[in-house]
C-alpha positions as CSV (number, residue, x, y, z in Angstrom):
1,M,0.0,0.0,0.0
2,V,1.3,3.4,-1.0
3,S,1.6,5.7,2.1
4,K,-0.1,9.2,2.2
5,R,3.4,10.7,2.3
6,E,4.4,9.0,-1.0
7,T,1.1,10.0,-2.6
8,R,1.7,13.6,-1.7
9,K,5.3,13.5,-2.9
10,R,4.1,12.0,-6.3
11,F,1.6,14.8,-6.7
12,I,4.2,17.5,-6.0
13,A,6.5,15.9,-8.6
14,T,3.7,15.6,-11.1
15,A,2.7,19.3,-10.6
16,L,6.2,20.5,-10.9
17,S,6.8,18.6,-14.2
18,H,3.5,19.9,-15.7
19,L,3.9,23.6,-14.8
20,P,6.8,24.8,-17.1
21,P,4.7,24.7,-20.4
22,Y,2.1,26.9,-18.8
23,I,4.7,29.2,-17.3
24,A,6.2,29.7,-20.8
25,Q,3.0,31.4,-21.9
26,Y,3.4,34.2,-19.2
27,P,5.1,37.5,-20.0
28,S,8.9,37.3,-19.6
29,D,9.0,39.4,-16.4
30,E,6.4,37.2,-14.7
31,Q,8.1,34.0,-16.0
32,K,11.2,35.0,-14.0
33,W,9.4,35.0,-10.7
34,L,7.5,31.8,-11.4
35,H,10.7,29.9,-12.3
36,A,12.4,31.3,-9.2
37,F,9.5,29.9,-7.2
38,L,9.8,26.5,-8.9
39,T,13.5,26.4,-8.3
40,V,12.8,26.3,-4.5
41,L,10.0,23.7,-4.8
42,R,12.2,21.3,-6.9
43,H,14.1,20.7,-3.7
44,Y,11.0,19.3,-2.0
45,E,12.6,15.9,-1.3
46,V,13.7,16.4,2.3
47,D,14.2,13.0,3.7
48,T,17.8,13.5,4.7
49,K,19.5,16.3,6.7
50,A,21.4,17.4,3.6
51,T,18.4,17.7,1.4
52,R,16.5,19.6,4.1
53,Q,19.4,22.1,4.2
54,Q,19.3,22.4,0.5
55,F,15.6,23.4,0.6
56,I,16.3,25.9,3.3
57,E,19.2,27.4,1.4
58,Q,17.1,27.8,-1.8
59,W,14.3,29.4,0.3
60,R,16.8,31.9,1.8
61,Q,18.2,32.8,-1.6
62,F,14.6,33.3,-3.0
63,Q,13.8,35.5,0.1
64,E,16.9,37.7,-0.4
65,N,16.2,38.2,-4.1
66,L,12.6,39.0,-3.4
67,R,13.1,41.6,-0.6
68,A,15.7,43.4,-2.7
69,N,13.3,43.9,-5.6
70,E,10.5,46.5,-5.6
71,A,8.3,44.0,-7.5
72,Y,7.4,42.5,-4.1
73,L,5.3,45.6,-3.3
74,T,3.1,45.2,-6.4
75,L,2.7,41.5,-7.2
76,P,0.3,39.5,-5.0
77,F,1.9,36.3,-6.4
78,L,5.1,37.2,-4.6
79,W,3.2,37.9,-1.3
80,F,1.8,34.4,-1.6
81,A,5.1,32.8,-2.6
82,L,7.1,34.3,0.3
83,S,4.5,33.4,3.0
84,Y,4.0,29.9,1.4
85,L,7.7,29.0,1.4
86,T,8.3,30.6,4.7
87,R,5.6,28.5,6.3
88,A,6.9,25.4,4.6
89,T,10.3,26.0,6.0
90,Q,8.9,26.5,9.5
91,L,7.2,23.1,9.3
92,L,10.4,21.6,8.0
93,D,12.3,23.0,10.9
94,V,10.2,21.1,13.5
95,A,9.6,18.0,11.4
96,L,10.5,14.6,12.7
97,F,12.3,12.0,10.6
98,H,9.4,11.9,8.1
99,A,8.3,15.5,7.2
100,D,4.6,14.6,6.8
101,D,3.3,18.0,7.7
102,F,5.7,19.6,5.3
103,Y,4.6,17.4,2.3
104,T,1.0,17.8,3.2
105,Y,1.3,21.6,3.3
106,L,3.1,21.8,-0.1
107,A,0.7,19.5,-1.8
108,T,-2.4,21.1,-0.3
109,H,-1.7,24.6,-1.8
110,L,-0.2,23.3,-5.1
111,R,-3.5,21.5,-5.7
112,G,-5.8,24.0,-3.9
113,T,-9.6,23.9,-3.6
114,D,-12.2,25.4,-5.9
115,G,-9.6,26.3,-8.4
116,L,-7.6,28.3,-5.8
117,G,-4.1,26.7,-5.9
118,V,-0.8,27.2,-7.6
119,F,-1.4,24.6,-10.4
120,P,-4.9,25.6,-11.4
121,L,-4.1,29.3,-11.3
122,V,-1.0,28.9,-13.5
123,R,-2.8,26.6,-15.8
124,K,-5.4,29.3,-16.3
125,Q,-2.7,31.9,-16.9
126,V,-3.9,34.1,-14.0
127,P,-1.7,37.2,-14.0
128,L,0.7,37.6,-11.0
129,V,-1.1,40.9,-10.1
130,D,-4.5,39.2,-9.8
131,E,-6.1,39.3,-6.4
132,R,-6.6,35.5,-6.5
133,W,-3.0,35.1,-5.6
134,E,-3.6,37.2,-2.5
135,Q,-6.6,35.0,-1.7
136,L,-4.3,31.9,-2.0
137,Q,-1.9,33.7,0.4
138,Y,-4.7,33.9,2.9
139,A,-5.6,30.3,2.5
140,S,-2.0,29.1,2.8
141,K,-1.6,30.8,6.1
142,K,-4.2,28.7,7.9
143,L,-3.2,26.1,10.4
144,I,-4.0,22.6,9.1
145,V,-5.0,21.6,12.6
146,P,-6.2,24.2,15.3
147,L,-4.5,24.4,18.7
148,T,-5.5,21.9,21.3
149,S,-6.5,23.0,24.8
150,E,-3.1,22.1,26.1
151,E,-1.3,24.0,23.4
152,L,-3.5,27.1,24.1
153,E,-2.7,26.7,27.8
154,V,1.0,26.9,27.0
155,L,0.5,29.9,24.8
156,T,-1.4,31.7,27.5
157,I,1.5,31.1,29.9
158,L,4.0,32.4,27.3
159,Y,1.9,35.6,26.8
160,D,1.6,36.3,30.5
161,F,5.3,35.7,31.1
162,S,6.5,37.7,28.1
163,F,4.5,40.8,29.0
164,N,5.3,40.6,32.7
165,G,8.5,38.6,33.2
166,G,11.1,41.0,31.9
167,I,14.1,40.1,29.9
168,E,13.9,36.5,31.2
169,A,11.3,36.0,28.5
170,L,14.1,36.2,25.9
171,S,15.7,33.1,27.4
172,P,14.5,29.6,26.1
173,R,15.7,28.1,29.4
174,Q,13.4,30.5,31.4
175,L,10.5,29.9,29.0
176,K,10.8,26.2,29.5
177,A,11.0,26.6,33.3
178,V,7.9,28.7,33.6
179,V,5.9,26.4,31.3
180,S,7.1,23.4,33.3
181,S,6.1,25.0,36.6
182,Q,2.6,26.0,35.4
183,T,1.4,23.1,33.3
184,R,-0.2,19.9,34.4
185,T,1.3,18.0,31.5
186,P,5.1,17.7,31.9
187,L,5.6,16.5,28.3
188,L,4.4,19.9,27.0
189,V,7.8,21.3,27.9
190,R,9.4,19.0,25.4
191,R,6.9,20.1,22.8
192,L,7.5,23.8,23.5
193,P,9.7,24.5,20.4
194,R,7.1,22.8,18.1
195,I,4.3,24.7,19.7
196,C,6.1,28.0,19.2
197,T,6.8,27.1,15.6
198,R,3.2,26.1,15.0
199,V,2.0,29.6,16.0
200,D,5.1,31.3,14.6
201,A,5.9,33.0,17.9
202,H,8.4,35.8,17.9
203,W,9.8,37.9,20.8
204,A,11.1,41.5,20.8
205,V,12.0,44.4,23.1
206,V,9.7,47.5,22.9
207,W,11.0,50.8,24.2
208,H,9.3,53.8,25.8
209,F,10.7,56.3,23.3
210,P,10.0,59.5,25.3
211,A,12.3,58.2,28.1
212,F,15.1,58.4,25.5
213,D,14.3,61.8,24.0
214,L,12.5,60.3,21.0
215,T,8.9,61.0,20.0
216,Q,6.5,59.2,17.6
217,V,4.2,61.5,15.5
218,Y,1.1,60.2,13.9
219,C,0.7,61.7,10.3
220,R,-1.7,61.3,7.5
221,M,-0.5,62.9,4.3
222,E,-1.3,63.1,0.6
223,V,1.4,63.7,-1.9
224,G,0.8,66.1,-4.9
225,E,0.0,64.7,-8.3
226,H,3.5,65.6,-9.6
227,I,5.1,63.5,-6.8
228,N,5.6,59.8,-7.5
229,T,6.1,58.6,-3.9
230,L,6.4,60.0,-0.4
231,S,10.1,59.2,-0.4
232,E,10.7,62.1,-2.7
233,I,9.7,64.4,0.2
234,L,10.5,62.2,3.3
235,D,12.8,59.3,2.6
236,C,12.7,57.2,5.7
237,G,15.0,54.6,4.2
238,D,17.8,57.1,3.8
239,P,20.5,56.5,6.5
240,T,21.2,60.2,6.7
241,N,17.6,60.7,7.9
242,T,18.7,59.0,11.2
243,T,15.8,58.2,13.5
244,L,13.2,58.5,10.7
245,R,14.2,55.0,9.7
246,G,12.5,53.8,12.8
247,S,9.1,55.0,11.4
248,N,6.3,52.8,10.2
249,L,4.4,54.1,7.2
250,Y,1.5,52.6,5.1
251,T,-0.4,53.4,2.0
252,V,-4.2,53.3,2.0
253,R,-5.6,50.6,-0.2
254,N,-7.6,52.0,-3.2
255,V,-6.7,55.6,-2.2
256,E,-4.1,57.1,-4.4
257,R,-1.2,59.1,-3.0
258,M,-2.3,58.7,0.6
259,Y,0.2,57.7,3.4
260,L,-0.2,57.4,7.1
261,G,1.6,56.0,10.1
262,V,4.0,57.1,12.8
263,L,7.2,59.0,12.3
264,L,10.1,58.6,14.8
265,V,11.9,61.9,15.4
266,P,14.2,63.4,18.2
267,S,11.8,65.0,20.7
268,H,13.4,68.4,20.3
269,L,12.7,68.3,16.6
270,V,8.9,67.6,16.7
271,M,8.1,71.2,15.7
272,A,10.9,71.3,13.1
273,L,9.3,68.2,11.4
274,Q,5.9,69.9,11.4
275,T,7.4,73.1,9.9
276,Y,9.2,71.0,7.2
277,L,5.9,69.3,6.2
278,E,4.1,72.7,6.2
279,V,6.7,74.1,3.9
280,C,6.2,71.1,1.6
281,Q,2.5,71.8,1.7
282,E,3.0,75.5,0.8
283,Q,5.1,74.3,-2.2
284,G,2.2,72.1,-3.4
285,D,4.1,68.8,-2.8
286,L,2.0,67.6,0.1
287,I,-1.3,67.9,1.9
288,V,-1.0,67.3,5.7
289,H,-4.4,66.0,6.8
290,E,-3.3,65.0,10.4
291,Y,-0.2,65.7,12.5
292,E,-0.4,64.5,16.2
293,P,2.5,63.8,18.5
294,V,2.0,60.5,20.3
295,I,1.6,60.8,24.1
296,E,1.5,57.1,24.9
297,R,1.7,53.8,23.0
298,Q,0.7,50.3,24.0
299,H,1.0,46.9,22.5
300,T,-1.9,44.6,23.4
301,S,-2.5,40.9,22.8
302,A,-5.5,38.7,23.5
303,L,-6.6,35.1,23.1
304,A,-10.1,35.3,24.4
305,D,-11.7,34.5,21.0
306,Y,-9.6,31.5,20.3
307,K,-11.3,28.2,21.1
308,P,-9.4,24.9,21.4
309,N,-9.7,22.5,18.4
310,K,-11.9,25.1,16.6
311,G,-9.8,28.3,16.1
312,W,-10.9,31.9,16.1
313,Q,-14.6,32.6,16.6
314,K,-16.4,34.0,13.5
315,W,-17.7,37.5,13.3
316,G,-21.4,37.7,12.5
317,V,-24.1,40.2,13.0
318,T,-24.8,39.4,16.6
319,A,-21.1,39.6,17.7
320,C,-20.7,42.9,15.8
321,M,-23.8,44.4,17.4
322,K,-22.7,43.4,20.9
323,L,-19.3,44.9,20.5
324,V,-20.6,48.2,18.9
325,K,-22.9,48.5,21.9
326,E,-20.0,48.1,24.3
327,L,-18.0,50.7,22.4
328,R,-20.7,53.4,22.1
329,P,-20.2,56.6,24.3
330,R,-22.0,56.2,27.6
331,K,-22.4,58.3,30.7
332,Q,-22.4,55.6,33.3
333,R,-19.2,54.0,34.7
334,V,-17.5,51.8,32.0
335,R,-16.7,48.2,32.9
336,Q,-13.4,46.7,31.9
337,A,-13.7,43.8,29.5
338,R,-13.7,40.5,31.5
339,A,-11.3,38.5,29.4
340,A,-7.6,39.1,29.8
341,V,-5.9,41.7,27.6
342,Y,-2.1,41.6,27.8
343,Y,-0.7,45.0,27.3
344,T,2.4,47.1,27.8
345,S,2.5,49.8,30.4
346,F,5.3,52.5,30.4
347,N,6.6,54.9,33.0
348,D,6.5,58.6,32.0
349,A,8.4,59.8,35.1
350,W,11.8,58.3,34.3
351,H,14.5,59.6,31.9
352,Y,17.7,57.9,30.8
353,F,19.8,60.7,32.2
354,E,19.1,59.2,35.6
355,L,21.5,56.4,34.8
356,P,25.1,56.8,36.1
357,R,26.3,56.8,32.5
358,P,23.2,57.8,30.4
359,T,24.7,57.0,27.0
360,Q,25.2,53.3,27.9
361,A,21.5,52.8,27.1
362,I,21.8,54.0,23.6
363,P,23.6,50.9,22.1
364,L,20.8,48.8,23.5
365,L,18.2,50.8,21.6
366,C,20.3,50.2,18.4
367,R,20.8,46.4,18.9
368,E,19.0,44.7,16.0
369,D,18.8,41.4,17.8
370,L,16.8,43.0,20.6
371,N,14.6,45.1,18.4
372,T,13.8,42.5,15.7
373,Y,11.1,40.0,16.3
374,T,13.0,36.7,16.9
375,P,11.5,33.2,16.8
376,Y,11.9,30.7,19.6
377,P,14.9,28.8,18.1
378,G,16.8,32.1,17.6
379,L,16.3,33.4,21.2
380,A,19.5,31.6,22.3
381,K,21.4,33.7,19.9
382,N,20.3,36.9,21.7
383,R,23.4,37.4,23.8
384,I,21.9,39.4,26.6
385,E,24.1,38.2,29.4
386,N,26.6,41.1,29.3
387,D,23.8,43.7,29.2
388,S,21.5,41.9,31.6
389,P,22.0,44.2,34.6
390,L,21.2,47.3,32.5
391,L,18.3,45.7,30.7
392,K,16.9,44.7,34.1
393,T,17.3,48.3,35.3
394,L,15.4,49.6,32.3
395,H,12.7,47.0,32.7
396,Y,12.4,47.8,36.4
397,H,11.8,51.5,35.5
398,R,9.2,50.3,32.9
399,V,10.9,52.0,29.9
400,M,11.5,48.7,28.2
401,V,9.3,45.6,28.0
402,V,9.3,42.3,26.1
403,V,6.4,41.4,23.9
404,I,5.4,38.2,22.1
405,F,3.9,38.2,18.6
406,A,2.3,35.0,17.4
407,H,2.3,35.6,13.6
408,Q,0.4,32.4,12.7
409,L,-2.5,33.1,15.0
410,I,-2.8,36.6,13.8
411,R,-2.8,35.4,10.2
412,E,-5.4,32.9,11.2
413,F,-7.6,35.7,12.5
414,T,-7.3,37.7,9.4
415,I,-4.7,39.0,6.9
416,P,-5.7,42.6,6.1
417,E,-4.2,45.3,8.3
418,Y,-6.2,48.3,9.3
419,W,-5.6,51.7,10.8
420,L,-8.4,52.9,13.0
421,T,-8.8,56.5,14.2
422,L,-11.3,57.1,17.0
423,P,-12.1,59.7,19.6
424,R,-10.5,59.3,23.0
425,I,-12.7,57.0,25.0
426,P,-12.0,55.4,28.4
427,F,-9.4,52.7,28.0
428,A,-11.7,50.3,29.9
429,Q,-14.2,50.8,27.2
430,L,-11.6,50.4,24.4
431,S,-10.6,47.1,26.0
432,H,-13.8,45.5,24.8
433,L,-12.3,45.8,21.3
434,L,-8.8,44.9,22.3
435,Q,-9.9,41.6,23.9
436,R,-11.4,40.6,20.6
437,V,-8.3,41.2,18.4
438,P,-5.2,39.1,18.7
439,Y,-2.7,42.0,18.5
440,T,-2.9,45.8,18.3
441,N,-0.6,48.8,18.5
442,V,-2.4,51.6,20.3
443,F,-1.1,55.2,19.9
444,R,-2.8,57.8,22.1
445,T,-2.6,61.4,21.1
446,K,-4.2,64.5,22.6
447,D,-7.6,63.9,21.1
448,H,-7.6,60.5,19.5
449,Y,-6.6,56.8,19.7
450,H,-4.9,55.5,16.6
451,L,-4.8,51.7,16.3
452,W,-2.9,49.4,14.0
453,A,-4.7,46.1,14.0
454,P,-5.3,43.0,11.9
455,L,-9.1,43.3,11.5
456,N,-11.9,41.3,10.0
457,P,-13.2,43.5,7.2
458,Y,-16.8,42.7,8.2
459,L,-16.1,44.1,11.7
460,G,-14.3,47.1,10.2
461,D,-17.4,48.0,8.2
462,W,-19.5,47.9,11.4
463,L,-17.1,50.1,13.4
464,E,-17.0,52.7,10.6
465,R,-20.7,52.7,9.9
466,E,-22.1,52.5,13.4
467,L,-19.5,54.4,15.4
468,G,-18.2,56.9,12.8
469,W,-14.6,55.7,13.3
470,A,-12.1,56.1,10.4
471,V,-11.2,52.5,9.4
472,R,-8.6,52.4,6.6
473,D,-7.3,49.2,4.9
474,I,-3.6,49.7,4.7
475,I,-0.5,48.2,3.0
476,P,3.0,48.5,4.4
477,Y,5.1,51.2,2.7
478,H,8.1,51.7,5.0
479,V,8.8,49.0,7.7
480,R,10.7,50.2,10.8
481,H,14.5,49.7,10.8
482,S,16.5,49.5,14.1
483,L,18.1,52.8,15.1
484,A,21.8,53.0,14.2
485,Y,24.6,53.7,16.6
486,D,25.6,56.6,14.4
487,D,22.2,58.2,14.8
488,Y,23.3,59.5,18.2
489,D,25.7,62.3,19.0
490,F,27.5,60.9,22.1
491,P,29.5,64.0,23.0
492,A,26.3,66.2,22.8
493,Q,24.2,63.4,24.4
494,E,21.4,63.9,21.9
495,W,20.0,62.3,18.7
496,K,21.3,63.7,15.4
497,A,18.9,65.6,13.3
498,P,17.5,63.8,10.2
499,R,19.0,65.3,7.0
500,V,15.6,66.8,5.9
501,L,15.4,68.7,9.2
502,E,19.0,70.0,9.3
503,E,19.2,73.8,9.3
504,E,20.6,75.3,6.2
């Protein structure tokens, strides 16, 4: 009898052998990406350590070429290809001797369902810009099997420890210890790496920027018709623009020339940035719709809507009506949402000049291994030992916290990213939304809350229609870079001005 594993491997081999004639009918620029994708898949035989490494190396090369090419921003096929191969590699990383989950995953999305798979889409000559590739990306991000109650219990422990346990949450040894002490099933500790990989859990350090003389500013801007991209006015990727590289900016889907997000600027230059944008507006290069310095930011996570063996609860009319009712303005005392919301809380009363040697904190803010979301297997590479006393001091003063980001669970919830702008309401009231969303970034300004959140489009429509909130479907434009050591003037003990804000 032929095993399921062999059946899936045969299907993969058959699909790969039949695709080239169909690919040959695509435009030459699209053929290039399809062939690059197939080059990785042709290394699907992973029954030895050497062949597994070959697949991983091919994936890494594909990823490097993709991220270095602007085509990634415009081709939904590449969005699918990157997430599909990344997920396959993650399954391979935790596979046992026989990589059954790996083969099942590859075959499932090569074949697809209802015509939504690599083979049927290529056979139909579906262009790489077609939204069906984005739909396939969404489908390929689903867990094949939902989390069990025990796995969800482990994840809850990890969430609680990460948000409250300090830098120890960056240590695999400490993570194992806390799971071991709080679970009723000892064997779960041995499965911890696999569980973390299943949910694609990553950890990172989050800083309270005002404590280090940095300010985030929420902006929504529209570039003039003669301007191709915002980078012509405000190039956040330019190293000479120092702290602006730590900004997060987005375009608004189906709204031409619109950009929004948070800019990171030295605190003493907040007004200079506003003046610069106003000058650009006077010249007709830009329309500044909103400019609001961020007073406080929070990262929140919640698992309340995830049910063991089922996954995330679905959003329907009843659920939306109930949430809208809880979020409406009310005069009576607002009750906090009952379900746990894990969130960061920072201390506004502490400044890094209170350290014996203030500038010793700056290199930590610039350490990429701390500031980049790192998966569980990579945490051991975060060499925090030498900096442990200082990191503990900063965490004690609540100007640095550790957060966990379970990418796979967030993708399971929904793929689209939204930016919500709403009036300042009591945080206890806002928590009713935060407990229903797996992860949010909350930016509080003088008059508003601005939220980045993965959001169900159906719920987004309800919030906009019933509450009058601005709910915008966004696409990443500039992803935050770590601050650079050279961004800081150590003799002057202040951050260097971005080039666009330097005085003539």
